N, C-alpha and C positions, 0 to 999 in steps of 0.2 A: 504494499500499500504506499502511496505517496503522501507525505505528511510536510506541512509547512508550520513553523512555529514562530510566531511574531513576538520577538522579545527574548534575549538571550540573558536574562537575569538569572537568579537563582533556580526559580521554578521553571522557567523556560528551557534552561540548559539541562536540568535533570530529566525533564520530559522528553525532550529532544534526543538526548544521549541513549536514554533507556529505550525509547521506541526504535532507534537505529539498531540498537544491540540485539533486538527481538526480529530483525530481518527486514525492516521498513527503510524506504529511502526518505531521508529527513533533509529539510532545509531550514536552518536557522536564519532568522531576519531581524537585523537591528539596525537602527540608524547611526549608532557610533561606530565610525569608520576604524578607529583605533583598536576598540575591541573585537571586531569582526576579523580584522588583520591579524591580531593575535591568536584568535581562535583557528584561523586558517593554517597557523604555523604550529599548531598543537600546544598552545600555550593557554591553560585555564586561569581565567581572570578570579575565581573563587577556590576556596578549599571546602572539600567534601569528601570523606572516606569513600574510597572505591570508585570515586566518579573519574578520576584521571585514566584508569586502566580501560574501562570500557570506552570512554570519549576517544581515546587514542586507536583503540582496536577499530571502532566505527570510523574513524577519520581516514585510517590507512586501507580499509578495504573498500572505501569509496561509497558507503552508505550515509556519510553525513557530511553535509556541506553548509557553508555560511555566505550570507550575502547582505549588501545594504540595500539592494533593490527589491521593492515589493513585488512589483510585476513579475519579475522572472523567477523570484521565490516562491510564489504561489502557483506558477504555471502548471497545470495538470494535477494539482493537490485534491485529493479527495477529503482531506481533513485539513482544516486550517485552525491551529490553536492560537488563541489571544493570551499571551503569558506577559502581560503588560503591568507596570506599577499603578496602583490605586492609592496613592499616599493621602494621609488624612489633610483635609482643610482645616482653616482655623477654628471652624465650629465643630471640627471632629467628623464631619460626613466624608465619605470616599469621593476622591477626585476622579471622575470617570473620562477625563478629556483625553488621554492617551488612547484608551479602548475606544472610544467613540469617533475620534480622528481616524485611527486606522479603519474603523468599520465603514466610515463614508468613503474612504479611499478604495475599499474593497469591490464595492458595487461594480463598477465598470470594468475591473480588472479580472473578475471570475469569468471564464468562458465555459466551464462545464460545472454539472452538479457539484456542490460543496457542503460539507457540514463545518459550519464555524462554530468553534467551541470556546466558551468563556472558561479558561483555566484560572485566571485571576480571581481573587476573592472580592466579590462584588455584591452591592446591595440588593435586596428584593426588587425585581422588575427591570433589572439591568438587560436581561436576555431580550425583552420586547423593545428597549431602547436601541440595542445593536441591530435588531432585525429591522427597525425602521429606518436606522441610519443606512444600513447596506442597501434596502430596497429603494431608497431614493433615486439611486442610478444603476441599480442591478441589470444586468443584460443576461442572467442566467439563473436557473432554480437554485435555491440553497435552503438550508435549515439552519438555525441557531441553537445550540445546545449549551446548558450548563453542566459542567463537569469539575466541580471543585477539587483541589488539590488537599491532601491530608499528609503532606510530607514534613517529618521532623528534622530539623537541621543536625547534622551528625548522623543520621540514619536514612537519609533521603532516599538512596539507592535501594537500600533493602525494602523501605517502605512502597518505594514505586514497583519493585520487581514481585514483592509479596504482600499485596494490600490486604488490609482487614476487609476492605469493601471497596467497591467503586460506586459511586453515586452520580446518575446521570438525569438531568432533567430535560425531558423533552416528550412531546406529544405526538412526534411524526414517526410513523412506522419505518419509514425509509431511514431516518437517522438512527433510530433504536438499532435497526440490523447492522448499520456500519460500525456503531460503538460496540456492539456484540463482538464482531468480528476482530475489531482493533484490538480490544482488551482480552480477547480468549487466551493468549498465551500466558498472561499473568494470573489466570483464574483456575488453573488446572488443579489446584488442590481443593476446589469447591467452594471457595470464599465467594460470597454473593455480590452480584452486580444489581444495584437497586435503582430501578426505574421509578421516576415520580415527575410531576409538572416542574416547569423551570424555576417558578418562585419558591417552591418547597426545597428544590436542590439549592438554590442561593441561600435560604434561610439555614439549611442544615449546616453548612460551613461556619457561619456565624455562631449558631447555637452550639456546636462542638467546642470551638475554642473558647468561648464566653464560659462554658461550663467547665473546662479545664482550668481556666484562670480563676473561677469562683472556687474550686477546690484547693488551688494553691494559696489563695489569700485566706480561706478559712483556716487552713492548717497553721499559717503564719500568725494569725489571731489566736489560735489555741496555743501556740508556741509562746506568744507575748504573755498570755495569761498564765501559762505554767512557770514563767520566771518569776512572776509575781507571788505565786502560790506554793511554790517549791516542788511542783510536780515536774515529771520528766517527760518530755514530748516524744522521746524515742519509745518508750513503754506505751504511751498513748497511741502512737502511730500504729504500733503492732496490734494494739487492743482493738482499734477500729478496722483496720486493715484486713483483718481475717474475717470480717463480716462481708459475706459475699454481695450483700447488697451495696456495699461501699466500694470495695475493692482496695488493692493494695498501691496502685499507681498514683502519682501526683499527690502523694501525703508527706512527701520530705518538706520540712519547713526550711525557709532560707532567708534571703535578703530581698525577694521580689522578684517578679518574672520581668523579662525584657524580650527582646528580638524584634523581628518585623511583624509578626503575626498578632499575638495576644493583645499588647497595648492597643494597636490600631483598630483590631476588629471588635475590641469590647467597646472603644469609643463610637465605631461605625454603627454597631447594633444600638447603641443608647441613642444615636442620632435618628436611626430608623424609628425607634419607639417614639422619639420626641415628634417626629414628622407625622405620626399617626395618633398624637394625642394620647400616648400612653406612658406613664411614668413607671419606667423600669428600675425600681428602687434597688433591687439587689445588684444590678451592675454598677449603680452610682457608688455602692459601698465597696464592690470589688475594685474599682479604680482608686478610691480613697485610701484603702488599706494598702494597696501596692505602692502608691506614692510614698506613704509614710514608712513602709517596711524598707524602701531603698535607702533611707536614712538611718535605719537602726544601728547598722554597725558603727557609723561615725559617731552617733550618739554615745555608744558604749566607750569607743576611744576617747572622746572629748570628756567623758565623765571620769574616766581612769586618770587622766592627765589634768583633772580638774579646770577644764576649759582653757587650757594653756598649751597651745601646740605651736606656737610661733618659734621658728629656729629649730624645731624638731624635724626628724626625717623618718618616713614611714615605708615600710616594704609592702608592696601589694602583689599577691599571686591571684592571676586570673584577670583577663580584661574582656573576654568575649562573654557575651551573655549566657553561654552554656557551653561545655566542652564539645570538642571535636567539630568546632566551627571557628572561623575568623571573623563573624559578625558581631559587631559592637553595637549595633542599633538598639537603643533604650537600655543598654546594659547597667546594671547595678554598679558597676566599676567606675563609671562616668561620674555618677554621683558623689562617690567616695572621693575620688581624684578632685573634683571641683570644691568639695567641702574642705579638705585639708588644705588646698592651695589657697582658699579664701581665708582660712584661719592662720595663715602664715607659714604652714608647714611644707614639707618637700615629700615628693613621691619617688619611689624607686620601684618600677613595676616590670612584672615579667608574665608573660602568656607565650605558649608554644606556638601558637598561630597568629593571634591578634595583634602583636606588637607593632608590626608594620602600619596597620589602620590606626592605632593609637598616635603613633609618631606623625603620621600625617594630619589627624585631626587636632592635635596640640603642638603643631609645628612652630607656631609663633608664641607659645606659651612657656615662660620660665617656671622652673621648680619641679618640673617632671623629667625623669630619666628612665627610658626603657633599657632594661637590662638584658644581657645576653643569656644567662641562665638564671634558673630559680634561686640559687645560693648566692649569685653575684647581687641579686636585688636586695639581700640581707644586710650587705656590708654597713656598717655603722647605724643601722636602722634602730630606732627606739621601739618599735613593734612591728609585728607582722599581721596583715589584714588578708583573709582569703576570700575571695569574691566568685570563683568559679571552680567547680569540682572537677577539675581534670585529674586523670588517673594517676599521673606522676607526682602529684601532690599528696597523695594518700599515704604513702610510706616513707616520709622523709628521714634524712640523718639528724636527728635532734641534736647529737654533739657537735656537728657542724654548724647548725643553726645557732646553738648557743654562743659557739665561738665568734660568729660573724655579727650577731645583733648585740646592741648597745645593752639592751635589757631583754630578758626572756619572758616576752609578753606576746600572746597570740589571740587575735580576735577572729574567730572562724565563723563565716556567714554561711558555710555549707555543712557544717557539723561533720568534718572529714575524720576526725579523731575521737577516741575513746577519752573522756575527761579523765578518769582513773589513770590511764596510761600516761597522759600529758603531765598530771600532777606529779607521778613519780620521777619525771625528768627535770622538777622543779620549775616549770613554766607557770605563769599566770595565764589561765586559759579560760576565755568566755565564747561560748557559742550560741545557739539559738534554740531557746525553750528548755534548756537544761541548767543544772546548778553549776556555778563557776567553781573552776578547779583552781 
């Protein structure tokens, strides 16, 4: 099957590469000439485990191509994916200008029947807007389908190749047949392909992300209350996670969620509710809790040093919003860095993948140094703060840490260590929702 993917960002790249790896001919289309040139040369602009291997394989065997020309890119394509950004506007609503702009351009360019697929996360009713935009100058028959992605950064290739489910919003029998054929190789183990109307499909993506964000914020609230009552959130997590009605996932407390999806999608769903005169109070609380939680680690640090951080240096392990990605969008680390710098302190940070992105973001800011190794970041620091749960941070050399730090102090925003074990090393250790060691 010939497939075109408009947009070579995170979702577009993973989608295109995985479809190419399953035997389809795929063309990735983007207006960014430098990115397209880079992709043609075999250079990925993002970090995602396992993606590079199948990307280079599909590139070398001629099933994966890239272009900046929309007309040539979609020529002969049966399926055209729209994997374009939908950034939040000032009021929190999703900006559809990129999607609708491309949709208007597609009309006169499509010469054969095509299924146009919204892969981007879009508000309810977007499929209808895309259909209208294409139809304005359409010269051929087409259908518009909603097919939201459920990819976790760091596990995106696995999620795509072995999905829990595929959600497709369409009322067209012809489009339904095409989508069934397209996804058949990925559903051989019997996982479901769920067909529904376009609006329900669009809402499904927002509902899923908002629910997971709610679970995270709820556990962070339980952790905060545990600190005040003397309870241990680790035990509580196990106590409720074994209830099959609740489940074990997304019950780990921390310092708030970030990334490109949860913050944006929660705000967009709130805006949708507002536009339909519905007060979605739970989501308002989820957003408020997350905003405060991102400040929690800094508050503990500030309290320990009696609100006097001026002239002190602090090590920060973890910059990406989660492990196994270089994505720093809405990352809690940004709040920590900004707060320390504003208080007159300095930051020595390390992340296995996101260091370059932080250097670029803070290129003109003084007081921040991105270290080459996790231990280099500790040199002369007055405390260590942990913001991302990378695997390599889980079993550190505490003796080396003690030698490099000015003070044996750790503020762990991801509960990586057992408080009893850290106490034996004679560190002051504060985590989330557990007694201070």
